Backbone bond lengths (Angstrom), bond angles and torsions (degrees), N, CA, C in turn:
res aa  C-N    CA-C-N  psi(-1)  N-CA   C-N-CA  omega(-1)  CA-C   N-CA-C  phi
1 M - - - 1.461 - - 1.534 109.67 -
2 G 1.339 116.49 128.82 1.458 121.29 -177.91 1.514 113.21 -76.12
3 L 1.338 115.11 175.05 1.460 120.93 -177.98 1.526 112.03 -57.04
4 F 1.332 116.47 -49.87 1.458 119.79 -177.34 1.536 111.25 -63.18
5 Q 1.330 115.69 -42.11 1.465 119.19 -178.99 1.541 111.31 -62.31
6 K 1.343 115.59 -39.89 1.473 119.41 179.14 1.520 111.19 -65.18
7 I 1.328 115.91 -46.19 1.460 119.83 179.89 1.521 110.61 -65.97
8 N 1.335 115.90 -42.48 1.460 120.37 179.24 1.513 111.42 -60.14
9 S 1.332 117.06 -41.88 1.447 121.56 178.28 1.512 111.50 -68.96
10 G 1.357 115.39 -41.03 1.459 119.96 -177.76 1.524 113.60 -67.69
11 L 1.321 116.69 -25.38 1.463 120.38 -177.89 1.536 111.93 -95.96
12 K 1.297 116.96 13.91 1.467 121.40 -175.30 1.536 112.07 -54.52
13 K 1.337 116.54 -48.64 1.470 119.53 -176.97 1.518 111.99 -65.64
14 T 1.328 116.70 -41.95 1.470 120.12 178.77 1.510 109.82 -64.68
15 R 1.331 117.17 -43.53 1.458 121.56 -178.31 1.530 110.36 -63.06
16 E 1.327 116.34 -43.20 1.462 120.38 -179.98 1.522 110.82 -63.10
17 N 1.325 116.79 -32.70 1.454 121.20 -177.56 1.527 111.38 -80.51
18 M 1.322 116.24 -50.68 1.460 120.60 -171.98 1.520 112.55 -88.13
19 S 1.331 115.78 -54.37 1.451 120.06 -175.69 1.530 111.99 -65.94
20 A 1.323 116.27 -37.62 1.458 119.79 178.98 1.523 111.22 -64.06
21 A 1.351 115.51 -35.82 1.463 119.59 178.28 1.531 110.59 -64.94
22 I 1.325 116.23 -39.19 1.454 120.35 177.79 1.526 110.72 -67.12
23 D 1.329 116.34 -39.33 1.477 120.45 175.87 1.523 111.02 -57.16
24 T 1.329 114.65 -44.13 1.469 119.78 -179.14 1.514 111.36 -63.34
25 M 1.339 116.77 -40.17 1.464 120.50 179.14 1.532 111.57 -66.66
26 L 1.344 116.82 -32.12 1.452 120.26 -178.27 1.527 112.34 -82.51
27 Y 1.318 116.42 -23.17 1.465 120.48 -174.92 1.534 111.25 -62.14
28 G 1.301 115.42 124.37 1.457 120.39 176.38 1.520 115.20 78.92
29 K 1.357 117.40 0.74 1.444 119.85 -178.84 1.525 110.58 -69.83
30 V 1.316 115.72 139.97 1.466 120.70 174.40 1.534 110.74 -103.22
31 E 1.332 117.07 -11.79 1.464 120.71 174.98 1.530 109.40 -159.26
32 I 1.311 114.40 152.94 1.463 120.18 177.09 1.517 106.75 -92.52
33 D 1.321 116.17 106.22 1.461 120.68 -175.11 1.525 111.58 -112.60
34 D 1.328 116.41 -175.95 1.470 121.56 -178.58 1.524 110.86 -60.42
35 T 1.329 117.30 -33.70 1.469 120.07 -179.61 1.521 110.82 -62.11
36 F 1.348 116.02 -40.47 1.452 119.57 178.43 1.524 110.39 -61.08
37 F 1.325 116.80 -46.28 1.467 120.78 -177.26 1.522 110.42 -64.86
38 D 1.317 117.23 -40.00 1.475 120.83 178.48 1.536 109.67 -64.35
39 D 1.321 116.74 -43.41 1.469 120.58 -179.37 1.540 110.61 -66.94
40 L 1.333 115.63 -37.62 1.462 119.94 179.16 1.521 110.46 -62.78
41 E 1.313 116.98 -43.99 1.467 120.48 179.29 1.531 110.58 -60.81
42 E 1.323 116.58 -39.76 1.454 120.63 179.47 1.525 110.81 -64.92
43 V 1.328 117.16 -43.55 1.470 121.54 178.68 1.523 110.37 -60.15
44 L 1.315 117.32 -43.06 1.455 121.68 -178.79 1.530 111.21 -65.60
45 V 1.307 116.50 -42.21 1.468 120.43 178.39 1.523 110.45 -64.04
46 M 1.317 117.11 -42.17 1.468 121.54 179.38 1.527 110.64 -64.93
47 G 1.325 117.57 -23.95 1.458 122.00 178.14 1.508 112.35 -88.96
48 D 1.345 118.02 16.16 1.465 124.99 178.02 1.523 113.08 63.95
49 V 1.325 116.38 27.58 1.455 120.56 175.44 1.531 110.24 -70.71
50 G 1.354 116.16 -29.26 1.459 120.85 -178.11 1.527 109.30 100.55
51 I 1.330 115.62 142.96 1.471 120.60 -175.84 1.524 111.50 -62.78
52 Y 1.327 116.31 -48.98 1.472 120.55 -178.09 1.535 111.04 -59.86
53 T 1.317 116.44 -46.75 1.458 120.77 -178.45 1.526 111.22 -67.09
54 A 1.349 116.54 -40.75 1.469 120.67 178.71 1.530 110.39 -60.48
55 E 1.320 116.03 -42.80 1.472 119.97 178.85 1.533 111.10 -62.92
56 E 1.326 115.35 -38.91 1.467 119.34 -179.69 1.525 111.07 -67.04
57 I 1.335 117.23 -41.37 1.468 120.39 178.52 1.529 110.92 -62.43
58 V 1.312 115.95 -46.03 1.462 120.69 -178.97 1.532 110.89 -64.72
59 T 1.334 117.27 -40.46 1.469 120.28 178.12 1.524 111.41 -60.50
60 Q 1.328 115.31 -45.84 1.470 119.61 179.35 1.529 111.17 -64.26
61 L 1.338 116.36 -38.56 1.467 119.49 179.89 1.527 110.72 -66.85
62 R 1.310 117.12 -40.29 1.474 120.76 177.03 1.546 110.10 -56.54
63 E 1.325 114.02 -46.90 1.481 119.30 -178.09 1.515 111.01 -63.60
64 R 1.342 116.63 -41.94 1.448 119.28 179.67 1.526 111.79 -69.61
65 A 1.316 116.36 -37.17 1.474 119.45 179.80 1.514 111.40 -61.61
66 Q 1.331 115.82 -38.61 1.464 120.05 179.93 1.518 111.60 -76.07
67 K 1.337 115.15 -43.26 1.457 120.04 -176.12 1.522 112.30 -70.12
68 E 1.340 116.68 -41.66 1.466 121.26 -174.80 1.516 113.03 -98.98
69 N 1.335 115.79 -2.23 1.464 121.14 178.12 1.533 110.72 53.79
70 L 1.334 114.93 54.28 1.468 120.84 -178.72 1.527 109.61 -63.80
71 R 1.342 116.90 128.11 1.439 120.47 -172.93 1.509 115.02 -128.27
72 T 1.291 118.62 -0.68 1.469 119.73 177.48 1.510 109.04 -128.59
73 A 1.331 114.34 155.93 1.466 120.05 179.68 1.526 110.33 -61.54
74 E 1.328 116.25 -36.85 1.457 120.10 179.98 1.514 111.18 -62.32
75 K 1.344 116.63 -44.05 1.466 119.81 -179.72 1.518 111.93 -66.87
76 V 1.330 116.34 -37.55 1.470 120.19 178.89 1.525 110.16 -63.65
77 K 1.303 115.62 -45.60 1.447 119.74 -177.12 1.538 111.19 -71.01
78 R 1.308 116.57 -35.42 1.455 120.04 176.99 1.534 110.52 -65.97
79 A 1.316 115.88 -36.12 1.468 120.31 177.41 1.537 110.29 -63.95
80 I 1.333 116.41 -42.35 1.467 120.26 175.88 1.513 110.02 -59.73
81 Q 1.322 116.27 -45.13 1.454 122.30 178.96 1.536 111.58 -57.37
82 E 1.305 116.94 -45.46 1.464 121.83 -178.52 1.541 111.03 -68.65
83 I 1.318 117.16 -37.49 1.472 120.81 178.26 1.526 109.97 -64.27
84 V 1.330 116.15 -44.05 1.459 121.21 -179.58 1.529 110.99 -64.96
85 A 1.346 117.05 -43.99 1.455 120.43 179.75 1.515 111.87 -60.99
86 A 1.330 116.22 -41.79 1.477 120.59 179.41 1.534 110.66 -66.36
87 M 1.328 115.59 -38.27 1.465 120.99 -178.95 1.518 111.11 -66.10
88 L 1.339 117.05 -33.11 1.472 121.78 -176.24 1.517 112.41 -87.18
89 S 1.311 117.10 -13.50 1.462 120.95 -173.78 1.522 112.09 -76.64
90 G 1.326 114.88 145.63 1.454 120.94 176.21 1.515 113.24 112.55
91 G 1.311 116.53 115.29 1.458 121.47 174.06 1.505 115.42 89.51
92 E 1.342 117.93 -0.52 1.467 120.12 -176.24 1.534 113.25 -75.33
93 E 1.323 117.12 -16.52 1.461 120.37 179.65 1.524 110.14 -75.24
94 M 1.320 116.51 142.57 1.460 121.93 174.42 1.532 108.90 -82.47
95 S 1.334 115.78 136.12 1.447 121.31 179.97 1.525 109.33 -103.05
96 L 1.316 116.09 87.35 1.469 122.61 -175.88 1.525 109.38 -134.59
97 I 1.323 115.77 85.12 1.444 120.78 -177.07 1.531 111.75 -106.55
98 T 1.328 115.60 -39.17 1.477 119.44 -176.51 1.529 110.74 -67.63
99 M 1.316 114.29 161.81 1.459 119.92 -179.86 1.529 108.38 -129.86
100 P 1.362 116.10 109.66 1.473 126.03 -0.05 1.526 112.26 -85.63
101 S 1.321 115.61 161.90 1.454 123.29 168.95 1.516 108.42 -105.44
102 I 1.327 115.90 162.97 1.459 121.37 -177.28 1.522 111.44 -119.22
103 I 1.329 116.24 133.61 1.462 122.05 169.96 1.520 107.50 -120.24
104 L 1.331 117.65 117.66 1.453 121.83 173.29 1.519 108.29 -99.26
105 V 1.326 116.48 129.79 1.467 120.84 -177.52 1.525 109.61 -115.39
106 I 1.341 115.27 127.68 1.451 122.55 -177.04 1.521 109.01 -122.33
107 G 1.308 117.12 150.33 1.457 120.52 176.20 1.512 111.10 166.90
108 V 1.337 116.55 146.94 1.445 121.01 -179.49 1.526 110.42 -75.54
109 N 1.312 115.34 165.14 1.467 120.69 178.95 1.535 110.43 -59.63
110 G 1.323 114.97 138.80 1.459 120.19 173.41 1.513 115.54 96.17
111 V 1.335 117.76 -9.46 1.475 119.00 -177.55 1.520 111.93 -88.28
112 G 1.333 117.28 -10.15 1.451 120.27 -179.62 1.515 113.13 100.19
113 K 1.331 117.27 26.71 1.464 120.91 -177.30 1.516 112.53 -62.05
114 T 1.342 116.67 -54.11 1.450 120.63 -177.89 1.524 111.21 -60.94
115 T 1.315 116.03 -44.11 1.463 120.80 177.83 1.516 111.74 -59.79
116 S 1.342 115.97 -42.45 1.465 120.79 -179.37 1.529 110.97 -64.83
117 I 1.332 117.20 -38.84 1.462 120.53 178.21 1.536 110.44 -62.33
118 G 1.331 115.84 -44.84 1.459 119.42 177.85 1.509 112.65 -60.45
119 K 1.322 116.51 -43.61 1.455 121.47 179.88 1.534 111.49 -69.17
120 L 1.341 115.39 -34.80 1.461 120.17 177.73 1.537 109.61 -65.61
121 A 1.323 115.59 -41.16 1.465 120.07 177.47 1.540 110.14 -62.04
122 A 1.328 115.87 -44.20 1.457 120.31 179.61 1.522 111.50 -63.64
123 Y 1.329 117.00 -38.23 1.465 121.10 179.10 1.520 110.52 -62.21
124 Y 1.323 116.24 -49.90 1.464 118.72 -177.63 1.535 111.90 -69.10
125 K 1.323 116.75 -33.20 1.464 118.02 175.62 1.529 110.11 -63.99
126 S 1.331 116.57 -39.11 1.472 120.23 178.38 1.522 111.56 -64.99
127 E 1.336 115.78 -21.60 1.467 121.03 176.92 1.523 111.94 -86.99
128 G 1.336 116.43 5.36 1.448 120.58 178.22 1.515 114.82 87.73
129 K 1.338 117.00 13.75 1.451 121.87 -179.01 1.525 111.03 -92.22
130 K 1.338 115.85 146.67 1.458 120.77 172.48 1.526 107.32 -92.22
131 V 1.328 115.84 120.71 1.469 122.64 -172.56 1.535 110.76 -117.06
132 I 1.339 114.12 139.93 1.472 121.06 172.29 1.524 108.36 -124.68
133 L 1.326 116.66 132.65 1.456 121.69 176.22 1.534 108.84 -95.72
134 A 1.325 115.86 141.29 1.456 122.71 176.30 1.515 108.37 -114.93
135 A 1.345 116.50 113.78 1.478 121.14 -177.68 1.523 110.44 -83.95
136 A 1.348 115.57 74.39 1.459 121.26 -175.45 1.535 113.71 -94.68
137 D 1.326 117.58 3.01 1.482 120.50 170.34 1.527 105.48 -89.72
138 T 1.323 116.13 81.00 1.471 121.19 -169.24 1.526 113.70 -93.23
139 F 1.329 117.22 -2.97 1.472 118.67 -175.37 1.519 113.61 -104.90
140 R 1.318 117.37 -20.91 1.475 119.28 179.24 1.519 109.08 -79.71
141 A 1.307 115.62 131.16 1.471 121.72 -177.94 1.522 110.22 -58.02
142 A 1.304 115.88 130.27 1.471 124.51 175.19 1.531 114.03 69.57
143 A 1.335 118.35 6.06 1.467 120.29 -179.37 1.514 111.46 -61.97
144 I 1.341 116.85 -41.58 1.464 120.99 -178.34 1.521 110.28 -66.06
145 E 1.336 117.20 -43.36 1.451 120.84 -179.46 1.531 111.40 -64.11
146 Q 1.321 116.22 -40.87 1.472 120.33 179.00 1.516 110.98 -64.48
147 L 1.326 116.50 -42.66 1.458 119.45 179.63 1.532 111.00 -65.69
148 Q 1.337 116.47 -36.31 1.460 120.80 178.41 1.531 110.39 -61.01
149 E 1.341 116.31 -40.65 1.461 120.31 178.25 1.519 111.24 -60.32
150 W 1.332 115.83 -41.71 1.458 118.99 179.78 1.528 111.60 -72.01
151 A 1.316 116.81 -34.67 1.472 119.79 176.09 1.526 110.19 -61.35
152 D 1.333 115.13 -41.44 1.473 120.04 178.46 1.514 110.70 -65.08
153 R 1.319 117.42 -42.97 1.462 121.03 179.87 1.531 111.64 -63.46
154 A 1.351 114.70 -39.60 1.464 118.89 -178.99 1.511 112.27 -80.18
155 G 1.347 116.16 -16.83 1.456 120.02 -179.66 1.511 113.80 74.98
156 V 1.349 116.11 39.28 1.464 120.48 -179.66 1.527 109.30 -124.52
157 D 1.334 115.85 162.57 1.471 121.32 178.35 1.532 110.31 -77.70
158 M 1.348 114.30 155.31 1.468 119.31 175.93 1.518 109.26 -139.39
159 I 1.329 115.73 138.33 1.467 122.40 175.44 1.518 108.29 -106.11
160 K 1.318 116.92 129.17 1.464 120.61 -176.87 1.504 110.56 -143.57
161 H 1.354 115.87 156.39 1.443 124.32 170.75 1.536 106.94 -119.40
162 K 1.297 115.50 -173.16 1.457 119.52 176.78 1.536 111.09 -74.76
163 E 1.307 115.07 157.92 1.464 120.44 177.56 1.512 109.77 -57.87
164 G 1.337 116.87 133.97 1.455 122.24 -179.78 1.501 113.96 90.63
165 A 1.328 117.87 -0.84 1.458 121.68 179.91 1.523 111.25 -70.03
166 D 1.325 116.22 166.73 1.453 121.83 178.77 1.532 109.65 -70.28
167 P 1.330 118.68 118.64 1.472 120.99 -179.62 1.527 112.50 -56.96
168 A 1.322 117.04 -38.38 1.467 120.59 -179.34 1.519 111.27 -63.10
169 A 1.340 116.27 -33.35 1.470 120.24 177.92 1.524 111.20 -67.10
170 V 1.327 115.95 -36.15 1.458 120.84 176.80 1.528 109.92 -64.86
171 V 1.324 116.26 -42.28 1.465 120.62 178.87 1.523 109.83 -64.41
172 F 1.325 117.34 -41.38 1.465 121.26 179.17 1.534 110.19 -58.20
173 D 1.334 116.56 -48.70 1.463 119.96 -179.54 1.530 112.29 -67.16
174 S 1.335 115.39 -33.03 1.466 119.17 178.87 1.521 111.43 -67.84
175 I 1.315 116.37 -38.16 1.456 120.41 177.61 1.531 110.05 -66.64
176 A 1.334 116.09 -42.32 1.462 119.62 177.28 1.519 111.06 -60.21
177 A 1.326 116.24 -42.18 1.461 120.59 178.49 1.532 110.32 -66.74
178 G 1.329 116.13 -38.78 1.462 119.89 179.59 1.515 111.98 -62.51
179 K 1.321 115.78 -41.02 1.465 119.79 177.60 1.531 110.38 -65.78
180 A 1.325 116.22 -46.43 1.473 120.71 -176.93 1.519 113.05 -65.66
181 R 1.332 116.47 -32.40 1.458 121.00 -175.49 1.524 113.45 -101.47
182 N 1.335 115.53 8.31 1.475 120.73 179.73 1.527 112.25 55.50
183 A 1.294 116.02 45.98 1.472 121.33 179.17 1.515 110.89 -71.89
184 D 1.309 115.34 146.53 1.464 120.69 174.53 1.523 112.00 -85.06
185 I 1.342 114.83 -40.22 1.467 119.70 -174.66 1.520 110.06 -138.68
186 I 1.322 115.94 135.22 1.464 122.75 171.41 1.533 107.59 -111.39
187 I 1.318 116.50 118.90 1.469 121.17 179.89 1.526 108.00 -103.26
188 V 1.330 116.43 120.85 1.457 121.92 -174.72 1.517 110.65 -105.78
189 D 1.336 115.94 121.41 1.456 122.16 174.34 1.518 107.98 -84.96
190 T 1.322 117.15 113.85 1.467 121.12 -178.21 1.518 110.06 -112.39
191 A 1.325 115.62 163.33 1.460 120.81 -178.88 1.519 110.94 -73.29
192 G 1.326 115.92 160.61 1.461 120.23 178.44 1.511 112.17 -137.81
193 R 1.315 115.04 54.51 1.481 119.35 -175.17 1.528 109.68 -89.81
194 L 1.308 115.85 83.45 1.463 119.80 -178.69 1.534 113.21 -64.62
195 H 1.336 115.95 -23.77 1.477 118.49 -178.54 1.527 111.01 -70.28
196 N 1.340 116.84 -12.44 1.451 121.33 178.02 1.527 108.19 -132.14
197 K 1.332 115.81 73.45 1.462 121.20 -173.49 1.530 111.88 -60.24
198 K 1.317 116.03 -41.15 1.466 120.02 -176.43 1.536 110.13 -60.89
199 H 1.320 116.01 -44.59 1.456 119.31 -179.90 1.518 111.30 -65.57
200 L 1.316 116.98 -41.06 1.457 121.29 179.76 1.527 110.92 -64.33
201 M 1.330 117.02 -42.41 1.452 121.43 179.01 1.525 110.73 -62.51
202 E 1.326 116.55 -41.22 1.459 120.47 179.68 1.525 110.87 -66.99
203 E 1.320 116.24 -40.37 1.456 121.38 179.39 1.530 111.32 -63.63
204 L 1.338 116.04 -45.67 1.469 120.71 179.71 1.526 110.72 -66.82
205 A 1.333 116.81 -39.38 1.458 120.35 179.10 1.518 111.20 -60.80
206 K 1.333 115.82 -39.72 1.454 120.60 178.89 1.529 110.92 -67.01
207 I 1.335 116.32 -39.93 1.466 120.61 176.81 1.533 109.99 -63.60
208 Y 1.335 116.49 -43.58 1.467 120.36 178.73 1.520 111.40 -59.48
209 R 1.328 117.04 -40.91 1.476 120.53 -179.46 1.528 111.04 -62.95
210 V 1.326 115.88 -39.38 1.471 120.13 177.55 1.516 109.97 -63.57
211 I 1.333 117.24 -45.85 1.464 120.99 -179.86 1.532 110.58 -64.12
212 D 1.327 116.68 -43.63 1.460 120.99 -179.40 1.533 111.15 -61.55
213 R 1.324 115.80 -35.42 1.472 119.95 -178.53 1.524 111.43 -79.07
214 E 1.323 117.77 -42.79 1.463 122.41 -173.08 1.544 113.05 -88.80
215 L 1.324 116.88 -30.98 1.463 121.53 178.61 1.532 108.77 -136.10
216 P 1.335 116.41 68.19 1.464 119.87 -172.62 1.519 115.59 -61.84
217 Y 1.311 117.92 -25.39 1.464 120.29 -176.90 1.533 113.16 -112.14
218 A 1.314 115.58 13.95 1.464 118.99 -177.07 1.528 111.31 -74.83
219 D 1.333 115.40 141.96 1.461 119.54 171.41 1.523 108.15 -67.10
220 R 1.338 114.95 143.32 1.466 119.20 -174.66 1.541 109.20 -139.73
221 E 1.320 114.84 130.90 1.471 121.35 173.61 1.533 107.73 -119.86
222 V 1.317 116.10 137.24 1.473 121.39 175.33 1.521 107.40 -116.44
223 L 1.334 116.26 107.15 1.449 122.16 -173.83 1.528 111.30 -105.51
224 L 1.306 115.33 131.22 1.480 122.07 177.16 1.520 108.83 -101.11
225 V 1.324 116.86 126.26 1.452 121.48 178.47 1.526 109.89 -90.70
226 L 1.331 116.77 126.27 1.455 122.28 179.49 1.524 109.64 -126.52
227 D 1.313 115.63 149.31 1.470 123.19 179.95 1.518 109.27 -95.41
228 A 1.336 117.19 113.45 1.467 121.38 -176.57 1.526 112.53 -62.73
229 T 1.333 117.84 -26.36 1.444 120.08 -177.10 1.522 112.60 -68.06
230 T 1.341 117.44 -14.89 1.472 120.29 -179.54 1.514 112.45 -87.90
231 G 1.334 117.48 -4.90 1.456 120.99 174.79 1.518 113.96 57.10
232 Q 1.319 116.39 -123.86 1.450 121.94 -176.17 1.522 112.88 -61.45
233 N 1.320 116.98 -27.56 1.461 119.83 176.57 1.521 111.63 -62.44
234 A 1.316 116.63 -32.91 1.469 120.34 176.81 1.519 110.52 -64.19
235 V 1.326 116.25 -38.26 1.470 120.46 178.68 1.524 109.19 -66.16
236 N 1.326 117.51 -43.54 1.466 121.09 179.23 1.531 110.51 -63.06
237 Q 1.320 116.72 -38.85 1.453 121.75 178.92 1.541 110.06 -64.65
238 A 1.308 115.55 -40.92 1.472 119.25 177.40 1.524 111.20 -60.56
239 R 1.327 116.59 -41.96 1.469 119.88 178.11 1.522 110.71 -59.86
240 E 1.333 116.67 -41.09 1.463 120.49 -179.95 1.526 110.56 -63.42
241 F 1.311 116.77 -46.45 1.465 120.42 -178.64 1.532 111.74 -66.94
242 M 1.321 117.21 -32.73 1.453 120.80 -179.72 1.539 110.84 -64.28
243 G 1.332 116.08 -22.65 1.450 120.32 176.55 1.516 112.37 -82.50
244 V 1.316 116.81 -8.03 1.459 121.94 -177.05 1.537 111.25 -109.55
245 A 1.322 117.10 -37.89 1.471 120.89 -175.11 1.522 109.48 -138.73
246 E 1.325 115.14 157.83 1.461 121.47 176.45 1.526 109.12 -84.26
247 I 1.301 115.69 89.65 1.456 122.11 -176.87 1.517 109.75 -75.20
248 T 1.340 117.37 127.00 1.466 120.54 177.87 1.514 112.25 -98.33
249 G 1.326 117.81 -14.63 1.445 119.50 -178.85 1.506 112.72 -174.06
250 I 1.331 115.40 169.77 1.459 122.69 -176.13 1.532 110.49 -118.59
251 I 1.333 115.44 139.75 1.460 121.85 163.75 1.511 106.04 -105.75
252 L 1.318 117.04 114.48 1.464 120.86 -178.32 1.515 109.75 -103.37
253 T 1.328 116.04 113.77 1.466 122.31 -173.81 1.527 111.88 -96.74
254 K 1.333 114.95 164.59 1.451 124.32 170.41 1.538 114.53 62.21
255 L 1.327 116.25 29.26 1.471 118.79 178.05 1.517 111.72 -63.85
256 D 1.325 116.72 -27.51 1.451 120.09 -178.68 1.517 112.05 -73.33
257 G 1.340 118.34 -13.75 1.447 121.15 -176.59 1.511 113.69 -107.08
258 T 1.318 117.73 14.94 1.458 119.78 -175.54 1.513 111.70 -141.57
259 A 1.334 115.37 156.73 1.459 121.62 172.70 1.533 109.51 -100.23
260 R 1.344 116.05 13.47 1.463 121.71 -175.98 1.524 113.40 -104.76
261 G 1.334 115.98 30.88 1.457 120.04 -178.30 1.514 113.59 -61.66
262 G 1.315 116.77 -17.52 1.466 120.27 178.31 1.518 113.43 -63.53
263 V 1.334 116.65 -13.11 1.461 120.51 179.17 1.525 110.98 -62.51
264 V 1.331 118.31 -22.28 1.458 121.50 175.80 1.531 110.30 -57.35
265 L 1.315 116.27 -43.17 1.466 121.47 178.97 1.508 111.10 -65.27
266 N 1.322 116.67 -40.61 1.463 121.62 179.44 1.512 111.01 -60.38
267 I 1.328 116.20 -44.86 1.453 121.99 -178.13 1.526 110.70 -64.94
268 K 1.330 116.50 -48.52 1.461 120.75 -175.83 1.520 112.74 -70.75
269 N 1.320 117.14 -45.37 1.459 120.08 -173.06 1.514 112.67 -83.40
270 D 1.321 118.11 -39.72 1.459 120.90 -177.48 1.529 111.80 -83.16
271 L 1.324 117.49 -42.82 1.455 121.16 -175.90 1.529 113.08 -93.39
272 K 1.340 116.37 -12.80 1.466 121.73 -179.66 1.532 111.87 61.04
273 V 1.320 116.56 33.77 1.464 122.10 176.01 1.526 108.24 -115.94
274 P 1.307 118.66 124.99 1.471 120.20 -177.40 1.524 111.96 -75.25
275 V 1.314 115.75 146.27 1.457 122.12 171.64 1.525 106.59 -86.71
276 K 1.347 116.57 125.27 1.463 121.10 -176.29 1.522 112.00 -98.37
277 F 1.351 116.57 -40.01 1.464 121.38 -179.34 1.524 108.87 -138.82
278 I 1.335 115.69 151.62 1.458 120.98 175.56 1.526 109.26 -129.98
279 G 1.320 115.51 142.79 1.448 121.42 176.58 1.514 110.12 -96.84
280 V 1.349 117.07 121.13 1.460 120.81 -175.03 1.528 111.86 -123.04
281 G 1.329 116.26 23.37 1.465 120.07 179.08 1.516 110.65 169.60
282 E 1.321 115.19 -178.01 1.462 120.91 -175.06 1.530 113.47 -99.93
283 K 1.328 117.64 -9.00 1.463 119.89 -177.73 1.518 110.80 -74.94
284 L 1.338 114.56 162.86 1.473 120.57 -175.73 1.531 111.45 -60.58
285 D 1.334 117.46 -31.00 1.474 119.91 -177.89 1.511 112.97 -100.64
286 D 1.335 117.07 20.30 1.460 120.38 -177.25 1.533 113.05 -93.80
287 L 1.324 117.87 8.34 1.466 121.37 168.87 1.513 106.05 -96.18
288 Q 1.330 116.57 116.76 1.457 121.47 -171.73 1.527 111.94 -117.64
289 P 1.338 117.59 143.23 1.474 119.23 171.79 1.517 108.88 -58.29
290 F 1.313 116.87 140.25 1.466 119.88 -177.02 1.525 110.34 -77.42
291 S 1.329 115.05 129.49 1.458 122.27 175.82 1.537 108.04 -119.67
292 P 1.339 118.22 112.47 1.468 120.68 179.58 1.525 112.43 -56.13
293 Q 1.336 116.27 -40.82 1.467 119.93 -177.38 1.537 110.82 -67.36
294 A 1.337 116.02 -46.26 1.453 119.79 -179.14 1.538 110.25 -65.35
295 F 1.331 116.67 -38.70 1.458 121.05 179.82 1.535 110.28 -63.63
296 A 1.312 116.57 -49.58 1.462 120.69 -178.79 1.524 110.79 -63.38
297 Q 1.325 116.49 -40.31 1.473 120.31 179.95 1.526 111.08 -64.07
298 S 1.342 115.51 -38.04 1.459 119.52 -179.58 1.524 111.60 -76.26
299 L 1.330 116.41 -33.57 1.464 120.51 -177.76 1.520 111.68 -72.84
300 F 1.335 116.63 -39.43 1.468 121.62 -179.51 1.529 107.72 -121.61
301 D 1.308 115.52 79.65 1.453 122.14 -173.35 1.519 110.39 -75.75
302 V 1.316 115.66 105.07 1.471 121.25 -178.52 1.518 111.05 -62.82
303 D 1.341 117.22 -32.39 1.455 119.80 -178.84 1.514 113.26 -60.60
304 M 1.352 115.91 -22.20 1.452 119.56 179.54 1.520 112.03 -66.18
305 L 1.354 114.84 -13.39 1.452 119.06 -178.29 1.538 112.99 -91.87
306 D 1.315 117.66 7.04 1.455 122.12 179.92 1.521 109.55 -66.46
307 P 1.332 118.77 109.44 1.474 121.43 -175.82 1.516 113.39 -67.02
308 S 1.344 117.63 -13.08 1.457 120.03 179.99 1.516 111.69 -75.13
309 Q 1.369 116.35 -14.91 1.446 120.84 179.19 1.519 109.78 -91.71
310 E 1.308 115.13 144.02 1.455 120.28 -176.37 1.513 110.85 -63.97
311 N 1.341 116.47 138.56 1.461 123.82 177.04 1.521 113.19 63.86
312 R 1.331 117.31 23.58 1.462 119.83 175.84 1.512 109.13 -103.32
313 P 1.353 118.01 143.77 1.470 120.26 -177.93 1.526 112.12 -62.40
314 A 1.305 115.39 141.31 1.450 121.55 176.44 1.536 109.68 -83.44
315 P 1.335 118.12 161.04 1.466 120.72 -179.79 1.526 110.49 -65.00
316 L 1.338 114.32 158.79 1.457 118.88 172.78 1.512 108.65 -68.02
317 E 1.314 115.88 151.57 1.441 118.61 175.40 1.536 109.54 -76.63
318 E 1.317 116.12 157.65 1.443 119.54 177.63 1.524 110.09 -65.49
319 V 1.345 115.75 139.29 1.474 120.95 177.85 1.490 109.08 -132.42
320 D 1.303 115.39 162.50 1.468 119.98 -178.52 1.511 112.02 -81.69
321 E 1.331 117.95 -27.93 1.457 119.82 -173.51 1.515 110.46 -146.21
322 I 1.323 115.08 140.00 1.455 120.94 174.91 1.530 107.89 -100.61
323 V 1.308 115.96 122.32 1.466 120.05 -176.76 1.514 109.55 -75.42
């Protein structure tokens, strides 16, 4: 299954919730009026897009509807798709050129952090990269054992110490191993104890000092793992973590299990943090690089407007003026 097919399948619940509602609003319309725009904003907000972002999408759509004289449901929906893709674009690429490069992964328990690290390792290995995992979440019970299981599944090396060990020491040994083994990428599992921000900040600062000293010119990404099923709570969690660490990107998990996929827009547009990877299933290869175009295409499927298909909305009738 290709990238688009995986994302398209993973966004099924969100598409059925959000896109289907827009289809219903467009069905039988003879003109795009203020009521449509008001209803569209409500649908977007209910899909966890966020009030500010929903308003921005609707404003841009109003302008395009007037400027381009949009007259069919297909054109209206395609315009929404293009607006969303443009809004999500920028910063989604991973910047990992040096050898080795560093990825630090942060996230609270239950969001899928360990699983995401394993899938991330498998993804880069499939790209021909040599990957080493660093088990630096040394205080959470069974974290090291769980990460080892994923390292084995992905077929990559892992550096670990005993439970309760100094996380920075694990990172130091992982960097040494990365240099010795000519690793391309070192993925570091870090703690995510938001209830103790001071301790987390000190722990991360110590890890940063080790990286700065041992790999001063290495490319570095700091990825925050968020659970899409929590909707707006994921956005609030991101804000909290942004006050603790310099987050360069988001891994958004469990998109296949929620109708709240619109939270991607909230994160990117409101928080100005790019989504780098999305989880669209439970298989090892179901963590996918984020593609704004593929996401928008899957979220607002224009093909659903094909009137030749049963129970699909018909195009808007031609009108003289778009309100």
